[in-house]
C-alpha positions in Angstrom: 31.9 -16.5 -32.6 29.6 -13.7 -31.7 30.5 -10.8 -29.6 27.8 -11.2 -27.4 28.7 -14.7 -26.5 32.1 -13.3 -25.2 32.4 -12.7 -21.6 33.6 -10.4 -20.1 36.4 -10.2 -17.1 37.7 -8.5 -14.4 41.2 -8.4 -14.5 44.0 -6.9 -12.3 47.3 -5.6 -13.8 50.5 -4.7 -11.4 52.3 -2.0 -12.7 55.6 -0.7 -12.7 55.8 0.6 -9.0 53.7 -2.3 -7.7 50.7 -0.4 -7.6 47.5 -2.6 -8.7 44.6 -1.3 -11.4 41.5 -3.7 -11.8 39.6 -3.2 -14.4 36.5 -5.2 -17.2 37.0 -5.9 -20.8 36.4 -9.4 -22.6 39.7 -9.7 -23.9 41.6 -9.1 -21.6 45.2 -9.9 -23.2 44.7 -7.4 -26.2 43.9 -5.2 -23.7 47.4 -5.5 -21.7 48.5 -4.9 -24.5 46.8 -2.0 -24.8 47.8 -0.5 -21.6 51.4 -1.4 -22.2 51.3 0.5 -25.5 49.9 3.3 -23.3 46.6 3.8 -25.4 44.1 1.9 -22.1 44.0 4.9 -19.5 45.6 7.3 -17.9 46.3 5.8 -14.5 48.3 2.7 -16.2 50.1 5.4 -19.2 52.9 6.1 -17.0 53.9 2.7 -15.0 54.6 0.7 -17.7 55.2 -2.0 -18.0 52.1 -3.5 -16.5 51.7 -7.3 -15.8 48.4 -9.5 -15.8 48.4 -11.0 -12.0 44.3 -12.3 -12.1 41.5 -12.6 -14.8 38.1 -13.5 -13.7 35.2 -13.9 -15.9 31.7 -12.2 -14.7 29.7 -12.8 -18.0 28.2 -9.9 -19.1 29.1 -6.5 -18.3 27.0 -5.4 -15.8 28.0 -7.9 -14.3 31.6 -7.1 -14.7 31.0 -3.3 -14.1 29.9 -4.4 -10.3 32.8 -6.4 -9.1 35.3 -4.4 -11.1 33.2 -1.5 -8.1 33.6 -4.5 -5.6 37.6 -4.9 -5.7 38.0 -1.6 -6.6 36.7 -1.2 -2.8 39.2 -3.3 -1.5 42.3 -3.2 0.6 45.9 -4.1 -1.2 45.6 -6.5 1.3 42.4 -7.8 0.5 43.1 -7.6 -3.3 46.4 -9.9 -2.9 44.0 -12.6 -1.1 41.7 -12.5 -4.2 44.7 -13.2 -6.4 46.6 -16.2 -3.9 43.3 -18.2 -3.9 
């Protein structure tokens, strides 16, 4: 499968203190591993371990980025409602 055919996904991870982090990636599982190794981003580097709690296929990068911006604006209650639906 060519890289262009792999869909982008929105993901939400729960950090050690219960904080929620929203991001996008093609290979979400590999990205979570990078978060847990402290290699993905500064925010999660000091909030490990993290665990994947939500994943949503978005299509291409542009769609995933739009969705990420939208979900990052959600308050915690709305993010949890999204996870539970």
